[in-house]
N, CA, C and O atoms as CSV, one atom per row, in Angstrom:
chain,resi,resn,atom,element,x,y,z
A,1,UNK,N,N,327.612,-2.830,246.900
A,1,UNK,CA,C,328.963,-2.331,246.771
A,1,UNK,C,C,329.949,-3.446,247.128
A,1,UNK,O,O,330.997,-3.574,246.496
A,2,UNK,N,N,329.620,-4.239,248.124
A,2,UNK,CA,C,330.509,-5.340,248.508
A,2,UNK,C,C,330.643,-6.365,247.393
A,2,UNK,O,O,331.728,-6.901,247.169
A,3,UNK,N,N,329.558,-6.639,246.696
A,3,UNK,CA,C,329.622,-7.602,245.591
A,3,UNK,C,C,330.518,-7.064,244.483
A,3,UNK,O,O,331.328,-7.803,243.923
A,4,UNK,N,N,330.377,-5.793,244.167
A,4,UNK,CA,C,331.247,-5.173,243.173
A,4,UNK,C,C,332.706,-5.209,243.583
A,4,UNK,O,O,333.584,-5.411,242.745
A,5,UNK,N,N,332.973,-5.013,244.872
A,5,UNK,CA,C,334.347,-5.082,245.365
A,5,UNK,C,C,334.943,-6.470,245.152
A,5,UNK,O,O,336.091,-6.603,244.727
A,6,UNK,N,N,334.162,-7.489,245.448
A,6,UNK,CA,C,334.643,-8.865,245.289
A,6,UNK,C,C,334.918,-9.167,243.824
A,6,UNK,O,O,335.957,-9.736,243.488
A,7,UNK,N,N,333.992,-8.790,242.952
A,7,UNK,CA,C,334.173,-9.045,241.517
A,7,UNK,C,C,335.386,-8.283,240.988
A,7,UNK,O,O,336.161,-8.821,240.197
A,8,UNK,N,N,335.554,-7.032,241.420
A,8,UNK,CA,C,336.691,-6.222,240.957
A,8,UNK,C,C,338.020,-6.819,241.384
A,8,UNK,O,O,339.012,-6.686,240.668
A,9,UNK,N,N,338.059,-7.470,242.530
A,9,UNK,CA,C,339.306,-8.081,242.987
A,9,UNK,C,C,339.537,-9.423,242.282
A,9,UNK,O,O,340.673,-9.755,241.943
A,10,UNK,N,N,338.486,-10.181,242.065
A,10,UNK,CA,C,338.640,-11.486,241.424
A,10,UNK,C,C,338.966,-11.369,239.933
A,10,UNK,O,O,339.631,-12.241,239.374
A,11,UNK,N,N,338.502,-10.301,239.294
A,11,UNK,CA,C,338.758,-10.071,237.866
A,11,UNK,C,C,339.523,-8.752,237.748
A,11,UNK,O,O,338.915,-7.705,237.527
A,12,UNK,N,N,340.842,-8.792,237.893
A,12,UNK,CA,C,341.636,-7.560,237.967
A,12,UNK,C,C,341.387,-6.516,236.878
A,12,UNK,O,O,341.410,-5.326,237.192
A,13,UNK,N,N,341.148,-6.896,235.602
A,13,UNK,CA,C,340.888,-5.831,234.619
A,13,UNK,C,C,339.639,-5.000,234.929
A,13,UNK,O,O,339.525,-3.858,234.483
A,14,UNK,N,N,338.708,-5.570,235.691
A,14,UNK,CA,C,337.503,-4.817,236.048
A,14,UNK,C,C,337.750,-3.842,237.197
A,14,UNK,O,O,336.894,-3.010,237.496
A,15,UNK,N,N,338.907,-3.938,237.837
A,15,UNK,CA,C,339.201,-3.080,238.986
A,15,UNK,C,C,339.131,-1.600,238.660
A,15,UNK,O,O,338.526,-0.829,239.405
A,16,UNK,N,N,339.739,-1.199,237.564
A,16,UNK,CA,C,339.714,0.220,237.182
A,16,UNK,C,C,338.306,0.662,236.809
A,16,UNK,O,O,337.881,1.764,237.154
A,17,UNK,N,N,337.585,-0.203,236.102
A,17,UNK,CA,C,336.202,0.118,235.742
A,17,UNK,C,C,335.350,0.251,237.004
A,17,UNK,O,O,334.551,1.180,237.121
A,18,UNK,N,N,335.521,-0.668,237.938
A,18,UNK,CA,C,334.754,-0.618,239.189
A,18,UNK,C,C,335.132,0.604,240.012
A,18,UNK,O,O,334.285,1.163,240.709
A,19,UNK,N,N,336.380,1.025,239.943
A,19,UNK,CA,C,336.800,2.218,240.685
A,19,UNK,C,C,335.944,3.416,240.276
A,19,UNK,O,O,335.532,4.200,241.131
A,20,UNK,N,N,335.679,3.561,238.998
A,20,UNK,CA,C,334.832,4.662,238.531
A,20,UNK,C,C,333.362,4.439,238.812
A,20,UNK,O,O,332.679,5.340,239.301
A,21,UNK,N,N,332.865,3.248,238.510
A,21,UNK,CA,C,331.444,2.952,238.711
A,21,UNK,C,C,331.083,2.983,240.193
A,21,UNK,O,O,329.978,3.384,240.557
A,22,UNK,N,N,332.008,2.563,241.043
A,22,UNK,CA,C,331.713,2.513,242.476
A,22,UNK,C,C,331.453,3.906,243.046
A,22,UNK,O,O,330.727,4.046,244.031
A,23,UNK,N,N,332.030,4.919,242.443
A,23,UNK,CA,C,331.752,6.286,242.913
A,23,UNK,C,C,330.293,6.649,242.690
A,23,UNK,O,O,329.672,7.303,243.527
A,24,UNK,N,N,329.747,6.219,241.551
A,24,UNK,CA,C,328.330,6.454,241.285
A,24,UNK,C,C,327.462,5.620,242.232
A,24,UNK,O,O,326.476,6.114,242.778
A,25,UNK,N,N,327.839,4.353,242.420
A,25,UNK,CA,C,327.087,3.479,243.334
A,25,UNK,C,C,327.106,4.055,244.745
A,25,UNK,O,O,326.085,4.062,245.433
A,26,UNK,N,N,328.260,4.534,245.167
A,26,UNK,CA,C,328.381,5.141,246.494
A,26,UNK,C,C,327.478,6.362,246.619
A,26,UNK,O,O,326.757,6.505,247.606
A,27,UNK,N,N,327.517,7.246,245.614
A,27,UNK,CA,C,326.716,8.469,245.674
A,27,UNK,C,C,325.221,8.166,245.733
A,27,UNK,O,O,324.466,8.866,246.408
A,28,UNK,N,N,324.804,7.136,245.032
A,28,UNK,CA,C,323.380,6.775,245.023
A,28,UNK,C,C,322.964,6.149,246.352
A,28,UNK,O,O,321.944,6.528,246.927
A,29,UNK,N,N,323.755,5.190,246.841
A,29,UNK,CA,C,323.346,4.432,248.022
A,29,UNK,C,C,323.672,5.107,249.352
A,29,UNK,O,O,323.027,4.821,250.361
A,30,UNK,N,N,324.642,5.977,249.368
A,30,UNK,CA,C,325.033,6.605,250.642
A,30,UNK,C,C,323.913,7.476,251.196
A,30,UNK,O,O,323.796,7.629,252.412
A,31,UNK,N,N,323.103,8.037,250.339
A,31,UNK,CA,C,322.022,8.922,250.790
A,31,UNK,C,C,320.649,8.265,250.645
A,31,UNK,O,O,319.643,8.943,250.438
A,32,UNK,N,N,320.624,6.968,250.754
A,32,UNK,CA,C,319.375,6.203,250.711
A,32,UNK,C,C,318.542,6.568,251.939
A,32,UNK,O,O,319.103,6.851,252.998
A,33,UNK,N,N,317.208,6.568,251.816
A,33,UNK,CA,C,316.366,6.898,252.981
A,33,UNK,C,C,316.581,5.982,254.182
A,33,UNK,O,O,316.387,6.413,255.318
A,34,UNK,N,N,316.971,4.748,253.963
A,34,UNK,CA,C,317.267,3.840,255.066
A,34,UNK,C,C,318.734,4.028,255.447
A,34,UNK,O,O,319.609,3.732,254.634
A,35,UNK,N,N,319.030,4.506,256.647
A,35,UNK,CA,C,320.423,4.776,257.021
A,35,UNK,C,C,321.314,3.540,257.031
A,35,UNK,O,O,322.532,3.668,256.905
A,36,UNK,N,N,320.741,2.348,257.175
A,36,UNK,CA,C,321.556,1.133,257.153
A,36,UNK,C,C,322.208,0.940,255.781
A,36,UNK,O,O,323.353,0.496,255.694
A,37,UNK,N,N,321.487,1.270,254.723
A,37,UNK,CA,C,322.034,1.132,253.372
A,37,UNK,C,C,323.261,2.031,253.238
A,37,UNK,O,O,324.296,1.606,252.724
A,38,UNK,N,N,323.140,3.257,253.695
A,38,UNK,CA,C,324.265,4.183,253.650
A,38,UNK,C,C,325.437,3.710,254.482
A,38,UNK,O,O,326.591,3.846,254.077
A,39,UNK,N,N,325.144,3.155,255.643
A,39,UNK,CA,C,326.204,2.674,256.536
A,39,UNK,C,C,327.010,1.548,255.887
A,39,UNK,O,O,328.239,1.597,255.853
A,40,UNK,N,N,326.308,0.531,255.370
A,40,UNK,CA,C,327.002,-0.595,254.750
A,40,UNK,C,C,327.748,-0.159,253.488
A,40,UNK,O,O,328.840,-0.655,253.211
A,41,UNK,N,N,327.170,0.755,252.733
A,41,UNK,CA,C,327.834,1.266,251.534
A,41,UNK,C,C,329.088,2.034,251.902
A,41,UNK,O,O,330.123,1.890,251.251
A,42,UNK,N,N,328.999,2.842,252.934
A,42,UNK,CA,C,330.147,3.643,253.344
A,42,UNK,C,C,331.311,2.751,253.766
A,42,UNK,O,O,332.454,3.019,253.398
A,43,UNK,N,N,331.043,1.710,254.522
A,43,UNK,CA,C,332.122,0.844,254.967
A,43,UNK,C,C,332.705,0.016,253.822
A,43,UNK,O,O,333.902,-0.270,253.807
A,44,UNK,N,N,331.862,-0.367,252.868
A,44,UNK,CA,C,332.390,-1.069,251.691
A,44,UNK,C,C,333.312,-0.151,250.901
A,44,UNK,O,O,334.342,-0.587,250.387
A,45,UNK,N,N,332.941,1.111,250.806
A,45,UNK,CA,C,333.789,2.083,250.103
A,45,UNK,C,C,335.090,2.311,250.856
A,45,UNK,O,O,336.150,2.392,250.235
A,46,UNK,N,N,335.034,2.416,252.182
A,46,UNK,CA,C,336.259,2.583,252.969
A,46,UNK,C,C,337.244,1.460,252.673
A,46,UNK,O,O,338.434,1.698,252.469
A,47,UNK,N,N,336.730,0.234,252.655
A,47,UNK,CA,C,337.599,-0.910,252.411
A,47,UNK,C,C,338.227,-0.847,251.022
A,47,UNK,O,O,339.444,-0.958,250.874
A,48,UNK,N,N,337.394,-0.672,250.019
A,48,UNK,CA,C,337.888,-0.711,248.646
A,48,UNK,C,C,338.841,0.449,248.357
A,48,UNK,O,O,339.950,0.233,247.868
A,49,UNK,N,N,338.419,1.663,248.655
A,49,UNK,CA,C,339.260,2.823,248.346
A,49,UNK,C,C,340.520,2.836,249.197
A,49,UNK,O,O,341.574,3.271,248.731
A,50,UNK,N,N,340.431,2.376,250.414
A,50,UNK,CA,C,341.613,2.336,251.269
A,50,UNK,C,C,342.683,1.413,250.726
A,50,UNK,O,O,343.857,1.780,250.665
A,51,UNK,N,N,342.284,0.223,250.333
A,51,UNK,CA,C,343.255,-0.753,249.831
A,51,UNK,C,C,343.771,-0.340,248.454
A,51,UNK,O,O,344.976,-0.383,248.205
A,52,UNK,N,N,342.874,0.056,247.570
A,52,UNK,CA,C,343.298,0.415,246.220
A,52,UNK,C,C,344.162,1.675,246.228
A,52,UNK,O,O,345.170,1.737,245.524
A,53,UNK,N,N,343.785,2.656,247.002
A,53,UNK,CA,C,344.559,3.897,247.026
A,53,UNK,C,C,345.877,3.741,247.784
A,53,UNK,O,O,346.805,4.516,247.552
A,54,UNK,N,N,345.982,2.783,248.663
A,54,UNK,CA,C,347.276,2.504,249.305
A,54,UNK,C,C,348.232,1.868,248.307
A,54,UNK,O,O,349.450,1.988,248.442
A,55,UNK,N,N,347.682,1.195,247.309
A,55,UNK,CA,C,348.511,0.544,246.305
A,55,UNK,C,C,349.262,1.567,245.445
A,55,UNK,O,O,350.362,1.279,244.973
A,56,UNK,N,N,348.696,2.735,245.239
A,56,UNK,CA,C,349.313,3.727,244.357
A,56,UNK,C,C,350.700,4.143,244.853
A,56,UNK,O,O,351.656,4.035,244.085
A,57,UNK,N,N,350.864,4.611,246.092
A,57,UNK,CA,C,352.221,4.974,246.507
A,57,UNK,C,C,353.139,3.769,246.693
A,57,UNK,O,O,354.351,3.878,246.504
A,58,UNK,N,N,352.577,2.635,247.057
A,58,UNK,CA,C,353.401,1.440,247.232
A,58,UNK,C,C,353.932,0.955,245.876
A,58,UNK,O,O,355.099,0.580,245.765
A,59,UNK,N,N,353.077,0.963,244.852
A,59,UNK,CA,C,353.472,0.474,243.534
A,59,UNK,C,C,354.526,1.365,242.884
A,59,UNK,O,O,355.209,0.936,241.955
A,60,UNK,N,N,354.662,2.584,243.358
A,60,UNK,CA,C,355.696,3.476,242.832
A,60,UNK,C,C,357.082,2.865,243.014
A,60,UNK,O,O,357.990,3.122,242.223
A,61,UNK,N,N,357.235,2.074,244.038
A,61,UNK,CA,C,358.544,1.494,244.344
A,61,UNK,C,C,358.706,0.051,243.867
A,61,UNK,O,O,359.670,-0.616,244.242
A,62,UNK,N,N,357.767,-0.443,243.040
A,62,UNK,CA,C,357.921,-1.789,242.483
A,62,UNK,C,C,359.113,-1.781,241.533
A,62,UNK,O,O,359.234,-0.884,240.698
A,63,UNK,N,N,359.993,-2.772,241.654
A,63,UNK,CA,C,361.190,-2.776,240.807
A,63,UNK,C,C,360.916,-3.290,239.392
A,63,UNK,O,O,360.138,-4.225,239.204
A,64,UNK,N,N,361.549,-2.681,238.419
A,64,UNK,CA,C,361.576,-3.183,237.048
A,64,UNK,C,C,360.224,-3.436,236.422
A,64,UNK,O,O,359.223,-2.798,236.748
A,65,UNK,N,N,360.235,-4.399,235.503
A,65,UNK,CA,C,359.030,-4.706,234.732
A,65,UNK,C,C,358.411,-6.041,235.120
A,65,UNK,O,O,357.518,-6.526,234.424
A,66,UNK,N,N,358.854,-6.635,236.193
A,66,UNK,CA,C,358.344,-7.939,236.601
A,66,UNK,C,C,356.916,-7.875,237.106
A,66,UNK,O,O,356.457,-6.836,237.580
A,67,UNK,N,N,356.220,-8.996,236.999
A,67,UNK,CA,C,354.846,-9.067,237.472
A,67,UNK,C,C,354.758,-9.576,238.908
A,67,UNK,O,O,353.679,-9.583,239.500
A,68,UNK,N,N,355.875,-9.996,239.462
A,68,UNK,CA,C,355.892,-10.540,240.827
A,68,UNK,C,C,355.312,-9.601,241.864
A,68,UNK,O,O,354.423,-10.004,242.615
A,69,UNK,N,N,355.784,-8.353,241.936
A,69,UNK,CA,C,355.219,-7.437,242.933
A,69,UNK,C,C,353.730,-7.169,242.719
A,69,UNK,O,O,352.982,-6.990,243.680
A,70,UNK,N,N,353.303,-7.144,241.454
A,70,UNK,CA,C,351.882,-6.916,241.176
A,70,UNK,C,C,351.033,-8.098,241.629
A,70,UNK,O,O,349.918,-7.914,242.119
A,71,UNK,N,N,351.552,-9.297,241.469
A,71,UNK,CA,C,350.814,-10.479,241.933
A,71,UNK,C,C,350.730,-10.508,243.461
A,71,UNK,O,O,349.703,-10.882,244.026
A,72,UNK,N,N,351.809,-10.114,244.114
A,72,UNK,CA,C,351.783,-10.043,245.583
A,72,UNK,C,C,350.784,-8.983,246.034
A,72,UNK,O,O,350.014,-9.214,246.966
A,73,UNK,N,N,350.789,-7.821,245.379
A,73,UNK,CA,C,349.844,-6.756,245.734
A,73,UNK,C,C,348.408,-7.211,245.512
A,73,UNK,O,O,347.530,-6.927,246.328
A,74,UNK,N,N,348.165,-7.920,244.403
A,74,UNK,CA,C,346.827,-8.425,244.133
A,74,UNK,C,C,346.404,-9.442,245.193
A,74,UNK,O,O,345.256,-9.428,245.636
A,75,UNK,N,N,347.312,-10.317,245.600
A,75,UNK,CA,C,347.002,-11.323,246.620
A,75,UNK,C,C,346.704,-10.665,247.961
A,75,UNK,O,O,345.787,-11.083,248.667
A,76,UNK,N,N,347.465,-9.648,248.311
A,76,UNK,CA,C,347.212,-8.933,249.571
A,76,UNK,C,C,345.860,-8.234,249.508
A,76,UNK,O,O,345.084,-8.277,250.463
A,77,UNK,N,N,345.584,-7.586,248.372
A,77,UNK,CA,C,344.304,-6.905,248.214
A,77,UNK,C,C,343.149,-7.907,248.313
A,77,UNK,O,O,342.143,-7.634,248.967
A,78,UNK,N,N,343.295,-9.053,247.670
A,78,UNK,CA,C,342.250,-10.078,247.733
A,78,UNK,C,C,342.094,-10.611,249.154
A,78,UNK,O,O,340.976,-10.866,249.601
A,79,UNK,N,N,343.200,-10.778,249.862
A,79,UNK,CA,C,343.148,-11.299,251.234
A,79,UNK,C,C,342.477,-10.327,252.191
A,79,UNK,O,O,341.944,-10.737,253.222
A,80,UNK,N,N,342.501,-9.056,251.859
A,80,UNK,CA,C,341.852,-8.062,252.715
A,80,UNK,C,C,340.391,-7.867,252.317
A,80,UNK,O,O,339.502,-7.927,253.166
A,81,UNK,N,N,340.142,-7.636,251.039
A,81,UNK,CA,C,338.805,-7.237,250.592
A,81,UNK,C,C,337.810,-8.389,250.570
A,81,UNK,O,O,336.673,-8.222,251.011
A,82,UNK,N,N,338.210,-9.551,250.068
A,82,UNK,CA,C,337.239,-10.640,249.889
A,82,UNK,C,C,336.670,-11.138,251.218
A,82,UNK,O,O,335.447,-11.182,251.347
A,83,UNK,N,N,337.474,-11.514,252.211
A,83,UNK,CA,C,336.863,-11.991,253.464
A,83,UNK,C,C,336.046,-10.916,254.170
A,83,UNK,O,O,334.978,-11.197,254.714
A,84,UNK,N,N,336.547,-9.697,254.160
A,84,UNK,CA,C,335.844,-8.610,254.841
A,84,UNK,C,C,334.515,-8.310,254.148
A,84,UNK,O,O,333.515,-8.047,254.816
A,85,UNK,N,N,334.496,-8.348,252.806
A,85,UNK,CA,C,333.255,-8.112,252.072
A,85,UNK,C,C,332.273,-9.262,252.272
A,85,UNK,O,O,331.069,-9.034,252.388
A,86,UNK,N,N,332.773,-10.486,252.312
A,86,UNK,CA,C,331.881,-11.625,252.582
A,86,UNK,C,C,331.277,-11.517,253.975
A,86,UNK,O,O,330.099,-11.822,254.163
A,87,UNK,N,N,332.063,-11.090,254.949
A,87,UNK,CA,C,331.554,-10.891,256.305
A,87,UNK,C,C,330.489,-9.800,256.303
A,87,UNK,O,O,329.462,-9.936,256.967
A,88,UNK,N,N,330.724,-8.735,255.570
A,88,UNK,CA,C,329.755,-7.644,255.482
A,88,UNK,C,C,328.463,-8.124,254.812
A,88,UNK,O,O,327.370,-7.775,255.257
A,89,UNK,N,N,328.582,-8.916,253.754
A,89,UNK,CA,C,327.382,-9.446,253.101
A,89,UNK,C,C,326.599,-10.352,254.044
A,89,UNK,O,O,325.368,-10.346,254.036
A,90,UNK,N,N,327.306,-11.126,254.850
A,90,UNK,CA,C,326.634,-11.956,255.845
A,90,UNK,C,C,325.881,-11.074,256.855
A,90,UNK,O,O,324.733,-11.357,257.197
A,91,UNK,N,N,326.530,-10.019,257.321
A,91,UNK,CA,C,325.883,-9.099,258.270
A,91,UNK,C,C,324.672,-8.414,257.642
A,91,UNK,O,O,323.651,-8.228,258.303
A,92,UNK,N,N,324.782,-8.043,256.377
A,92,UNK,CA,C,323.654,-7.428,255.681
A,92,UNK,C,C,322.498,-8.412,255.598
A,92,UNK,O,O,321.343,-8.048,255.819
A,93,UNK,N,N,322.816,-9.653,255.281
A,93,UNK,CA,C,321.782,-10.687,255.145
A,93,UNK,C,C,321.091,-10.989,256.475
A,93,UNK,O,O,319.887,-11.245,256.501
A,94,UNK,N,N,321.834,-10.962,257.569
A,94,UNK,CA,C,321.239,-11.311,258.857
A,94,UNK,C,C,320.668,-10.108,259.601
A,94,UNK,O,O,320.027,-10.276,260.639
A,95,UNK,N,N,320.889,-8.909,259.093
A,95,UNK,CA,C,320.349,-7.705,259.732
A,95,UNK,C,C,318.831,-7.664,259.559
A,95,UNK,O,O,318.293,-8.238,258.612
A,96,UNK,N,N,318.152,-6.992,260.468
A,96,UNK,CA,C,316.705,-6.829,260.335
A,96,UNK,C,C,316.435,-5.592,259.475
A,96,UNK,O,O,316.907,-4.493,259.764
A,97,UNK,N,N,315.673,-5.807,258.427
A,97,UNK,CA,C,315.371,-4.727,257.490
A,97,UNK,C,C,313.879,-4.436,257.541
A,97,UNK,O,O,313.051,-5.347,257.559
A,98,UNK,N,N,313.559,-3.164,257.565
A,98,UNK,CA,C,312.166,-2.733,257.574
A,98,UNK,C,C,311.929,-1.852,256.353
A,98,UNK,O,O,312.838,-1.174,255.875
A,99,UNK,N,N,310.709,-1.871,255.863
A,99,UNK,CA,C,310.364,-1.026,254.726
A,99,UNK,C,C,310.456,0.444,255.122
A,99,UNK,O,O,310.126,0.825,256.245
A,100,UNK,N,N,310.903,1.241,254.193
A,100,UNK,CA,C,310.997,2.680,254.419
A,100,UNK,C,C,309.735,3.318,253.870
A,100,UNK,O,O,309.365,3.094,252.717
A,101,UNK,N,N,309.078,4.112,254.701
A,101,UNK,CA,C,307.869,4.800,254.279
A,101,UNK,C,C,308.258,6.224,253.885
A,101,UNK,O,O,308.757,7.000,254.701
A,102,UNK,N,N,308.022,6.541,252.636
A,102,UNK,CA,C,308.336,7.870,252.139
A,102,UNK,C,C,307.075,8.721,252.127
A,102,UNK,O,O,305.989,8.208,251.862
A,103,UNK,N,N,307.203,10.011,252.410
A,103,UNK,CA,C,306.017,10.875,252.342
A,103,UNK,C,C,305.567,11.008,250.893
A,103,UNK,O,O,306.375,10.899,249.971
A,104,UNK,N,N,304.266,11.247,250.697
A,104,UNK,CA,C,303.772,11.425,249.323
A,104,UNK,C,C,304.487,12.596,248.645
A,104,UNK,O,O,304.941,13.534,249.301
A,105,UNK,N,N,304.573,12.516,247.332
A,105,UNK,CA,C,305.243,13.553,246.588
A,105,UNK,C,C,304.525,14.886,246.746
A,105,UNK,O,O,303.296,14.947,246.705
A,106,UNK,N,N,305.278,15.926,246.922
A,106,UNK,CA,C,304.692,17.251,247.077
A,106,UNK,C,C,304.609,17.698,248.521
A,106,UNK,O,O,304.553,18.898,248.791
A,107,UNK,N,N,304.598,16.754,249.459
A,107,UNK,CA,C,304.571,17.108,250.873
A,107,UNK,C,C,305.983,17.329,251.364
A,107,UNK,O,O,306.900,16.595,250.998
A,108,UNK,N,N,306.155,18.337,252.190
A,108,UNK,CA,C,307.470,18.583,252.766
A,108,UNK,C,C,307.609,17.747,254.027
A,108,UNK,O,O,306.630,17.502,254.732
A,109,UNK,N,N,308.797,17.323,254.299
A,109,UNK,CA,C,309.049,16.544,255.508
A,109,UNK,C,C,310.037,17.315,256.366
A,109,UNK,O,O,310.802,18.152,255.885
A,110,UNK,N,N,309.994,17.005,257.640
A,110,UNK,CA,C,310.850,17.729,258.587
A,110,UNK,C,C,312.154,17.025,258.786
A,110,UNK,O,O,312.998,17.493,259.550
């Protein structure tokens, strides 16, 4: 999810596409058997949706048809999402990961 966030910010036309696709990615990874996957996915979603959804009411007050306010908003979004996502990817890489053992199919688990 963090990689998608970075790409969506670096390539602005992909932002809207990623907004939709990220909901599917979130739904799939948030309920992964390994709780760490869900944790990192949840925080990546908090960052992306928080910044993007804050832009909606703020952009309502952008003056006229100029691109200046949009470029400033994009720069602020990039300044927030990119470093934070890179830090998260570093934490994911340095975290200790263990294989998840799933029960055989057909057996109920508690």
